[in-house]
Legacy VTK file of the C-alpha trace (Angstrom):
# vtk DataFile Version 3.0
C-alpha trace
ASCII
DATASET POLYDATA
POINTS 89 float
-27.835 22.813 4.086
-31.150 21.141 4.711
-34.081 23.007 6.153
-35.608 21.510 9.234
-39.345 21.294 8.864
-41.324 21.383 12.074
-44.993 20.706 12.280
-47.283 23.238 13.918
-47.799 20.813 16.801
-44.049 20.600 17.481
-43.712 24.389 17.306
-46.529 24.778 19.862
-44.833 22.271 22.168
-41.487 24.064 21.897
-43.101 27.460 22.587
-45.003 25.977 25.548
-41.790 24.573 26.999
-40.023 27.922 26.604
-42.903 29.796 28.276
-43.073 27.236 31.094
-39.311 27.547 31.656
-39.520 31.341 31.798
-42.349 31.154 34.344
-40.405 28.699 36.521
-37.287 30.898 36.424
-39.405 33.935 37.353
-41.041 32.124 40.293
-37.669 30.928 41.574
-36.318 34.471 41.398
-39.335 35.753 43.349
-38.859 33.084 46.010
-35.158 33.778 46.439
-35.234 37.582 46.350
-38.464 38.566 48.110
-39.149 35.852 50.674
-42.511 35.076 49.062
-44.120 32.116 50.906
-41.237 32.022 53.417
-42.393 33.023 56.891
-38.866 33.404 58.256
-37.997 35.939 55.538
-41.121 37.935 56.381
-40.108 37.975 60.052
-36.597 39.120 59.115
-38.046 41.947 57.040
-40.300 42.994 59.936
-37.373 43.067 62.336
-35.221 45.093 59.963
-38.024 47.513 59.003
-39.557 48.458 62.344
-38.129 49.844 65.563
-39.405 48.059 68.657
-39.998 49.236 72.202
-41.134 46.779 74.905
-41.876 44.172 72.222
-44.193 46.483 70.262
-43.551 48.605 67.210
-42.688 52.187 68.230
-45.265 54.930 67.620
-48.145 52.539 67.009
-51.364 52.187 68.925
-53.699 49.331 69.562
-57.359 49.759 68.840
-60.433 47.613 69.068
-63.880 47.705 67.596
-66.407 45.987 69.796
-68.583 43.435 68.074
-71.741 41.735 69.165
-70.437 38.228 69.769
-66.816 37.842 68.669
-63.537 39.659 68.350
-61.989 39.891 64.907
-58.247 40.531 64.603
-56.887 42.306 61.563
-53.192 42.535 60.782
-52.291 45.237 58.310
-48.717 45.086 57.120
-47.066 47.036 54.338
-43.597 47.784 53.085
-44.165 50.920 51.101
-41.924 53.964 50.861
-44.168 55.929 53.208
-43.725 53.466 56.059
-39.964 53.268 55.593
-39.657 57.036 55.737
-41.771 57.003 58.908
-39.161 54.752 60.518
-36.372 57.142 59.613
-38.148 60.267 60.861
LINES 1 90
89 0 1 2 3 4 5 6 7 8 9 10 11 12 13 14 15 16 17 18 19 20 21 22 23 24 25 26 27 28 29 30 31 32 33 34 35 36 37 38 39 40 41 42 43 44 45 46 47 48 49 50 51 52 53 54 55 56 57 58 59 60 61 62 63 64 65 66 67 68 69 70 71 72 73 74 75 76 77 78 79 80 81 82 83 84 85 86 87 88
């Protein structure tokens, strides 16, 4: 049986292709399982996570901080264990 001799350049190319393929597979799995970069999936997760009353999330309050010339809106959204247990309580 003959040994196949590969140059260092060919080995680097093969390793690069393998790493690139692994990264692509990982990104595809993230996109399909988490909804990353898919607004409709984020909306679905919001609707399934929170309980709504009159179009607003139950047990939440609005607040504002007055500025000098403009209003700045901040949306804070999280899907941690603490918030999920809050829904169930």
